[in-house]
C-alpha positions in Angstrom: -1.7 -11.8 -22.5 -4.2 -14.1 -24.1 -6.6 -15.9 -21.8 -5.6 -14.0 -18.7 -8.1 -12.8 -16.2 -7.7 -11.0 -12.9 -8.9 -13.4 -10.3 -7.5 -12.3 -6.9 -6.6 -8.9 -5.4 -5.1 -8.4 -1.9 -4.9 -4.9 -0.5 -1.7 -3.9 1.2 -1.3 -1.2 3.9 1.3 1.0 2.1 3.2 1.1 -1.1 6.2 -1.1 -1.7 8.8 -0.4 -4.4 10.4 -1.7 -7.6 12.8 -4.0 -5.5 10.0 -5.6 -3.6 9.8 -9.2 -4.8 12.0 -12.3 -5.3 11.2 -15.8 -6.3 12.6 -19.0 -4.7 13.4 -21.3 -7.6 13.6 -24.9 -6.3 15.7 -27.5 -8.1 12.5 -29.6 -8.8 11.0 -26.6 -10.6 8.6 -25.5 -7.8 8.6 -21.8 -7.0 7.6 -19.6 -4.1 7.3 -15.8 -4.1 8.5 -13.6 -1.2 7.4 -9.9 -1.3 7.7 -6.7 0.7 4.0 -6.1 1.2 4.5 -2.7 2.9 7.4 -0.7 4.3 7.6 -3.2 7.2 5.9 -6.4 6.3 7.2 -9.5 4.4 4.7 -12.0 3.0 4.4 -15.0 0.7 1.5 -16.6 -1.1 0.4 -20.1 -0.3 -2.4 -22.3 -1.7 -4.5 -25.0 -0.1 -7.4 -27.2 -1.4 -10.5 -26.3 0.5 -13.8 -27.9 -0.4 -12.2 -29.2 -3.7 -11.2 -25.7 -4.6 -7.7 -24.1 -4.6 -7.7 -21.2 -2.2 -4.7 -18.8 -2.2 -3.9 -16.6 0.8 -1.3 -14.3 2.2 1.1 -15.7 4.8 3.2 -13.3 6.9 6.9 -14.0 7.2 9.0 -13.0 10.3 12.6 -12.5 9.2 14.7 -12.1 12.4 16.9 -9.1 13.2 14.7 -6.4 11.5 13.7 -3.8 14.1 10.2 -2.5 14.4 11.2 1.0 13.1 12.8 -0.4 10.0 11.6 0.3 6.4 12.5 -2.5 4.1 14.1 -1.4 0.8 15.0 -4.4 -1.3 15.0 -8.2 -1.2 16.7 -10.9 -3.3 17.0 -14.7 -3.0 19.5 -17.2 -4.5 19.7 -21.0 -4.5 23.4 -21.8 -3.9 23.2 -25.3 -5.4 21.9 -26.9 -8.6 21.5 -30.4 -7.1 19.4 -29.6 -3.9 17.8 -26.5 -2.3 20.1 -24.3 -0.4 18.6 -20.8 -0.3 20.1 -17.5 0.9 18.0 -14.3 1.3 19.3 -10.8 1.3 17.3 -7.9 2.7 18.2 -4.2 3.0 16.5 -1.8 5.2 16.7 1.6 6.9 16.0 2.5 10.5 13.6 5.5 10.5 13.6 7.8 13.6 10.9 10.4 14.0 11.9 14.0 13.6 15.1 13.1 11.8 16.0 13.6 8.2 15.7 10.4 6.0 19.2 11.0 4.8 20.6 10.4 8.3 18.9 7.0 8.7 21.1 4.0 9.5 21.0 1.4 6.8 21.8 -2.3 6.9 22.2 -5.5 4.8 20.9 -8.8 6.4 21.8 -12.2 4.9 19.8 -15.2 5.9 20.9 -18.8 5.3 20.5 -22.3 6.6 21.7 -25.8 5.7 20.8 -27.7 2.5 17.2 -28.5 2.7 16.4 -26.0 5.5 12.8 -24.8 5.7 12.1 -21.1 5.1 11.2 -20.8 8.8 14.7 -22.0 9.7 16.4 -19.8 7.2 14.6 -16.7 8.5 16.1 -17.3 12.0 19.8 -17.5 10.9 20.9 -13.9 10.2 24.1 -12.1 9.6 24.0 -8.2 9.6 26.2 -5.6 8.1 25.8 -1.8 8.7 26.0 0.2 5.5 27.3 3.8 5.0 25.0 4.5 2.0 21.3 4.2 1.1 20.9 0.8 -0.7 19.0 0.3 -4.0 18.9 -2.9 -6.0 20.2 -6.1 -4.3 21.3 -8.8 -6.8 23.8 -11.6 -7.2 26.3 -12.6 -9.9 28.5 -15.5 -10.8 32.3 -15.2 -11.3 34.9 -17.8 -12.2 37.8 -18.6 -9.9 40.2 -21.5 -10.7 37.6 -22.9 -13.1 35.0 -23.0 -10.3 31.7 -21.1 -10.3 31.3 -18.8 -7.3 28.5 -16.4 -6.3 28.7 -13.0 -4.9 26.1 -10.4 -3.6 26.0 -7.1 -5.4 24.3 -4.0 -4.2 23.9 -0.5 -5.8 23.9 2.5 -3.5 23.4 6.2 -3.1 27.2 6.6 -3.2 27.1 6.0 -6.9 28.8 2.6 -6.6 28.0 -1.1 -7.0 29.2 -2.9 -3.9 30.3 -6.6 -3.7 29.9 -8.9 -0.6 30.5 -12.4 0.3 30.4 -14.4 3.6 33.7 -15.4 5.1 34.1 -17.0 8.5 30.5 -16.2 9.4 30.8 -12.5 8.6 29.6 -10.4 5.7 32.8 -8.9 4.1 32.8 -6.2 1.4 35.1 -7.0 -1.6 36.6 -4.8 -4.2 34.1 -5.1 -7.0 36.7 -4.5 -9.7 38.6 -7.6 -8.6 35.6 -9.8 -9.5 33.4 -7.7 -11.8 35.6 -5.2 -13.6 32.7 -3.9 -15.6 31.0 -2.5 -12.5 34.0 -0.4 -11.4 33.0 2.7 -13.4 29.3 3.7 -13.0 29.7 7.1 -14.7 29.4 9.0 -11.3 25.7 8.1 -11.1 23.4 6.1 -9.0 22.7 2.7 -10.6 19.0 1.9 -10.5 19.1 -1.5 -12.2 21.9 -3.9 -13.1 22.6 -7.6 -13.6 24.8 -10.3 -15.3 24.1 -13.3 -17.4 26.7 -15.9 -18.1 27.0 -17.8 -21.4 26.2 -21.5 -21.1 29.8 -22.5 -20.5 30.3 -19.7 -18.0 33.6 -18.7 -19.7 32.1 -15.3 -20.7 29.4 -13.1 -19.2 27.2 -10.3 -20.3 26.7 -7.5 -17.7 24.7 -4.3 -17.8 23.6 -1.4 -15.7 21.2 1.6 -16.0 21.8 4.9 -14.2 19.7 7.7 -12.8 21.5 10.1 -15.2 20.3 8.1 -18.2 23.5 6.1 -18.9 23.2 2.5 -19.8 26.1 0.0 -20.2 26.5 -3.4 -21.8 29.7 -5.3 -21.4 31.0 -8.6 -22.7 33.5 -10.0 -20.2 36.0 -12.9 -20.0 34.9 -14.4 -16.8 38.1 -16.3 -16.1 40.4 -13.3 -16.6 37.9 -10.7 -15.4 38.7 -8.8 -18.5 36.3 -6.6 -20.5 36.3 -7.7 -24.1 33.7 -5.2 -25.4 31.8 -2.3 -23.7 29.0 -0.3 -25.1 27.4 2.9 -23.7 24.2 4.7 -24.5 22.8 7.9 -23.0 19.0 8.5 -22.6 17.1 11.6 -21.6 15.8 10.2 -18.4 16.6 7.7 -15.6 17.0 4.0 -16.7 14.4 2.0 -14.8 14.5 -1.4 -16.6 17.2 -3.5 -18.2 17.0 -7.2 -18.9 18.9 -9.7 -21.1 16.9 -12.5 -22.7 16.6 -15.1 -25.5 13.7 -14.8 -27.8 12.9 -18.5 -27.9 11.9 -20.4 -24.8 12.3 -24.2 -24.4 8.9 -26.0 -24.1 7.7 -29.6 -24.0 5.6 -31.1 -26.7 4.5 -34.6 -27.7 7.6 -35.2 -29.8 10.1 -34.7 -27.0 8.1 -35.3 -23.8 9.8 -38.7 -23.1 13.3 -37.3 -23.6 13.0 -34.3 -21.4 15.4 -34.5 -18.5 15.8 -32.5 -15.2 18.1 -30.0 -17.0 15.1 -28.7 -18.8 14.6 -26.4 -15.8 16.2 -23.2 -17.0 19.4 -21.9 -15.4 18.4 -18.3 -14.4 22.1 -17.2 -14.4 22.7 -17.9 -18.1 21.5 -17.1 -21.6 21.9 -19.4 -24.6 24.4 -17.9 -27.0 23.2 -20.2 -29.7 19.9 -18.2 -29.7 19.5 -14.5 -30.2 20.5 -12.7 -27.1 18.5 -9.4 -26.7 18.7 -6.5 -24.3 15.6 -4.6 -23.1 16.1 -1.0 -21.9 13.3 1.1 -20.5 13.4 4.6 -19.1 11.2 7.0 -17.2 10.3 9.2 -20.2 11.2 7.5 -23.5 9.8 4.5 -25.2 11.5 1.2 -24.3 14.0 -0.3 -26.7 15.0 -3.9 -27.5 18.6 -4.3 -28.9 18.5 -7.4 -31.0 21.2 -10.1 -31.1 23.7 -8.1 -29.1 26.4 -10.7 -29.4 26.5 -10.1 -33.2 25.2 -6.6 -33.6 26.3 -4.9 -30.3 23.8 -2.1 -29.9 23.3 -1.3 -33.5 20.0 -3.1 -34.2 17.4 -1.4 -32.0 13.7 -1.9 -32.1 11.5 0.7 -30.3 8.5 -0.6 -28.5 6.0 1.8 -30.0 3.9 3.8 -27.6 5.4 2.1 -24.5 5.8 5.5 -22.8 2.2 6.6 -23.2 1.2 5.5 -19.7 3.9 7.5 -17.9 7.2 6.0 -16.7 8.1 2.3 -17.4 8.6 1.0 -13.9 9.2 -2.8 -14.3 9.3 -5.6 -16.8 8.8 -9.3 -17.1 10.1 -11.4 -20.0 8.5 -14.8 -20.3 6.2 -16.9 -22.5 2.7 -16.1 -21.3 0.8 -17.3 -24.5 2.6 -20.7 -24.8 4.0 -20.2 -28.3 7.6 -21.0 -27.3 8.7 -17.4 -27.7 9.2 -14.9 -24.9 6.9 -11.9 -24.7 7.6 -8.6 -23.0 5.4 -7.3 -20.2 6.0 -3.7 -19.2 4.5 -2.3 -15.9 3.9 1.4 -16.0 3.4 4.1 -13.4 0.3 5.0 -15.3 -1.5 1.8 -14.0 -1.1 -0.4 -17.1 0.7 -3.6 -18.1 1.6 -3.6 -21.8 2.2 -6.8 -23.6 4.6 -6.9 -26.7 5.1 -10.0 -28.9 7.8 -10.6 -31.6 6.2 -10.9 -35.0 7.7 -10.5 -38.5 11.0 -9.2 -37.1 9.3 -6.5 -35.0 8.0 -6.1 -31.5 4.3 -5.4 -31.7 1.9 -4.5 -28.9 -0.7 -7.2 -28.5 -2.7 -6.2 -25.4 -2.8 -3.9 -22.5 -4.2 -4.6 -19.0 -5.6 -1.9 -16.7 -4.3 -2.5 -13.1 -5.9 0.7 -11.7 -2.7 1.5 -9.7 0.9 2.0 -10.5 2.7 -1.3 -11.3 5.9 -2.0 -9.3 6.8 -5.6 -9.9 5.6 -8.5 -12.1 6.5 -12.2 -11.6 5.4 -15.4 -13.3 5.1 -18.6 -11.3 2.9 -21.5 -10.3 1.5 -20.4 -6.9 -1.1 -23.1 -6.6 0.9 -26.1 -7.9 -1.6 -26.7 -10.6 1.0 -26.9 -13.4 0.2 -23.5 -14.9 1.9 -20.3 -14.0 0.1 -17.2 -12.8 1.1 -13.5 -13.3 1.6 -12.0 -9.9 1.6 -8.2 -9.9 2.5 -5.9 -7.0 0.9 -2.5 -7.5 0.9 0.7 -5.4 -1.9 -0.6 -3.3 -2.2 -4.3 -3.6 -1.2 -7.7 -5.0 -3.0 -8.9 -8.1 -3.0 -12.5 -9.4 -3.8 -12.9 -13.1 -4.7 -16.5 -14.0 -5.1 -18.2 -17.4 -8.6 -19.1 -18.3 -9.1 -22.9 -18.1 -10.6 -23.1 -21.6 -7.6 -21.4 -23.0 -5.3 -23.9 -21.3 -7.3 -26.8 -22.6 -6.9 -25.5 -26.2 -3.2 -25.2 -25.7 -3.0 -28.7 -24.4 -5.0 -30.1 -27.3 -2.6 -28.4 -29.7 0.5 -29.6 -27.9 -0.9 -33.2 -27.8 -2.1 -32.9 -31.4 -5.6 -33.9 -30.4 
């Protein structure tokens, strides 16, 4: 994390969890983060210019139809369109009643949507609610193909050891049979799924799906999206719960002086896909063991594994961010640990090498990378057990990067 300094810290009233943040990715490239700041509060970060300085502050968000005795569990946001902004938010929560066992709490899924171009305030007022019969965990979405058309669906893992599928029909949230759309999520090895996701290949004809379980199982599947048919499936078993899984490409597209005039709007990455022309890798992290990166899974399956040395020395790996934070056009891996550290690994000489560690003083729950202030440079936003931390790139470091890019 070269050139990063901790510049802003906000205290929060109570701990959040590993499902506590989502990023609104606008079609013009702008981003906004929405977070569960405590068991009850939702916030975003906004920046304004005051006295010629950029000041970032917390802004509370009031999502409708969430009772005062609710404890928010997870949040996720999707943009339904690639041409204009059309956001939908999903929030899960439990109603906590004093003197009752937590296992008896009622749980719900709320979906919030508006019209294309709706403001966040308008979206928060338009809610549909579904009562659940299990404790929710990760809320996510995935793309499936139907009659050569791309369609999205909400996916939610639960305490009943299943991954559930939902979509909105006739103004209602209706549960679907997950195996009819995502056959790879039908069998979860009789275990609670703690993390899961899908990435389509660039033509959307195939997808890569994965999940990690409380019992230590991890699964990677290559699926024919049109036929909803598993082509290849690979299983691994670890000694502790799987806390992190992510698919990614090693290289990341950047702009330099040679192609700056030819860059088009499609340079904004599609977060639902990976580029099969590049190496597609899979990161797996667990509560006890060191994290592992499986290299080039489309070619090697899970046979070429590189261990992230000493990644388990600060207790459990809780979260991860994979992005280019040192501007070298290659993705780095940031691991957030229960032992208060962020570990930064870079890919050098066909190996993943630890470059730096960052002491956050509290357990790290989520890490995001976005341009909060609209200054053209992303910040690392970290949610820890007791606060929100913003790590900014040092201006001198950014100047040197620009000089190199512009060949000055």
